[in-house]
C-alpha positions in Angstrom: -201.5 73.8 69.0 -204.1 72.8 71.8 -200.9 71.2 74.1 -199.7 74.3 74.1 -202.9 76.2 74.9 -204.2 73.7 77.9 -199.7 74.1 78.8 -200.5 77.9 79.1 -203.8 77.8 80.9 -202.3 75.1 83.5 -199.3 77.6 84.0 -201.2 80.4 84.9 -203.7 78.9 86.9 -200.5 77.4 89.0 -199.0 80.9 89.0 -202.2 82.4 90.4 -201.6 80.3 93.3 -198.1 80.5 93.6 -196.6 83.0 95.7 -193.0 83.5 94.5 -193.3 82.2 90.8 -193.4 84.1 87.8 -193.8 83.4 84.2 -190.8 84.3 82.1 -189.0 82.9 78.5 -185.9 80.8 79.0 -183.6 83.5 77.6 -184.4 85.8 80.6 -183.7 83.3 82.9 -181.2 80.9 81.6 -177.6 81.6 82.5 -174.7 80.0 80.2 -172.3 80.7 82.2 -174.6 78.7 85.1 -175.0 76.1 82.9 -171.5 75.4 82.0 -170.8 75.9 85.8 -172.7 73.2 86.6 -171.8 70.5 84.0 -168.1 70.6 84.5 -167.9 68.5 87.5 -169.6 65.7 85.6 -167.6 65.8 82.0 -165.3 63.0 82.4 -166.1 61.7 85.6 -167.9 58.6 86.4 -168.8 56.8 89.8 -168.9 53.5 88.1 -168.6 52.4 84.8 -171.6 53.2 82.5 -173.0 55.8 84.9 -172.1 58.8 83.1 -173.1 62.2 82.4 -171.1 64.0 79.9 -167.3 63.7 78.3 -165.0 64.9 75.8 -163.4 64.0 72.7 -161.5 66.3 70.4 -162.2 69.2 71.8 -166.5 68.7 71.8 -168.3 67.7 75.2 -170.9 65.1 74.5 -173.8 65.3 77.0 -176.3 62.6 77.3 -179.6 64.9 76.8 -181.6 64.0 79.9 -178.5 65.5 81.8 -178.6 68.8 80.4 -182.4 68.8 80.6 -182.0 68.3 84.4 -179.1 70.9 84.9 -181.7 73.5 82.7 -184.7 72.6 84.8 -182.4 73.1 88.5 -181.4 76.6 86.8 -185.3 77.4 86.2 -186.4 76.2 89.4 -183.9 78.2 91.1 -184.7 81.2 89.4 -188.5 80.9 90.9 -189.4 80.4 86.9 -193.0 78.5 86.6 -192.6 76.9 83.4 -194.7 73.6 82.7 -192.1 71.9 80.2 -189.5 71.5 82.8 -191.3 70.4 85.5 -194.2 68.4 83.8 -192.9 64.4 82.5 -195.2 65.1 79.3 -193.0 68.5 78.4 -189.7 67.1 78.8 -189.2 67.0 74.9 -190.4 70.5 74.6 -188.0 71.9 77.3 -185.1 70.2 76.0 -185.9 71.7 72.6 -186.1 75.2 73.8 -182.9 74.3 76.0 -180.5 73.1 73.1 -182.2 75.7 71.0 -180.8 78.5 73.3 -177.5 76.5 73.5 -177.6 77.3 69.5 -178.3 80.8 69.9 -175.4 81.1 71.9 -172.9 79.3 69.5 -172.9 76.2 72.0 -173.8 74.0 69.6 -171.6 72.5 67.2 -172.5 72.4 63.3 -172.8 68.3 63.3 -175.8 68.4 65.2 -178.1 69.4 62.3 -180.6 72.5 62.8 -184.0 71.5 65.0 -182.6 68.1 66.3 -181.5 68.3 70.0 -179.6 65.0 70.0 -178.1 62.8 67.6 -177.3 58.6 67.6 -173.3 58.6 68.1 -171.1 55.8 68.2 -168.2 55.7 71.2 -165.1 54.0 69.7 -163.1 52.5 72.3 -159.4 51.8 71.9 -160.0 48.0 72.3 -162.1 48.4 69.1 -165.5 47.9 70.9 -167.7 50.2 70.1 -170.6 51.8 72.1 -173.9 53.3 70.8 -175.4 56.3 72.6 -177.6 59.1 71.5 -175.9 62.2 72.2 -176.1 66.2 72.2 -172.8 68.0 71.4 -171.5 71.1 72.9 -168.3 73.1 71.9 -166.3 73.8 75.3 -166.8 76.8 77.5 -164.1 79.2 77.4 -163.3 79.4 80.9 -162.1 76.2 81.2 -159.6 74.3 81.6 -159.9 71.2 79.3 -156.5 70.3 80.1 -157.3 69.5 83.4 -160.7 68.2 82.3 -159.3 65.6 79.7 -156.7 65.1 82.3 -159.1 63.0 84.4 -158.4 60.1 85.1 -160.8 56.9 84.4 -161.0 53.8 82.3 -164.3 54.3 80.3 -162.6 57.8 79.5 -159.4 57.4 78.8 -160.3 54.5 76.6 -162.4 56.5 74.0 -160.3 56.9 70.5 -163.1 59.0 68.7 -167.2 59.2 68.3 -168.5 59.4 65.2 -172.1 59.1 63.3 -174.3 56.4 64.5 
């Protein structure tokens, strides 16, 4: 409670000093459509092996939690919203929690991610019998995605994913 009160006091003081910013809850400024548009180019895309942000497997999108937070933080900043949980490194956990819970409210989070969880440990099974462990947040795909095109992006790593299971 003290941390939250301190953050609100700092936020109010910053707002007084800032000219174009306002304070609003995440459900006012966060756009599901903009969020999905921004993550789409990164799904099943990697500049090099190991440098990926999101991939698809069996109809779900698995994202690194920091990637979700980076997209939400950009939306917050572009909306001229002052929310220290998205701006302060110490508040990143709270910001991710807010974002994932809002996505859950919009039915974008599958049931496999338990309530009050923002991510889970998964094992990525490759066709070569190699397994990778990762902390991921699963998302349901957006209705305006062309999943065939997204899943058809050629990549050695993404083409070799056979299954994803709980870790």
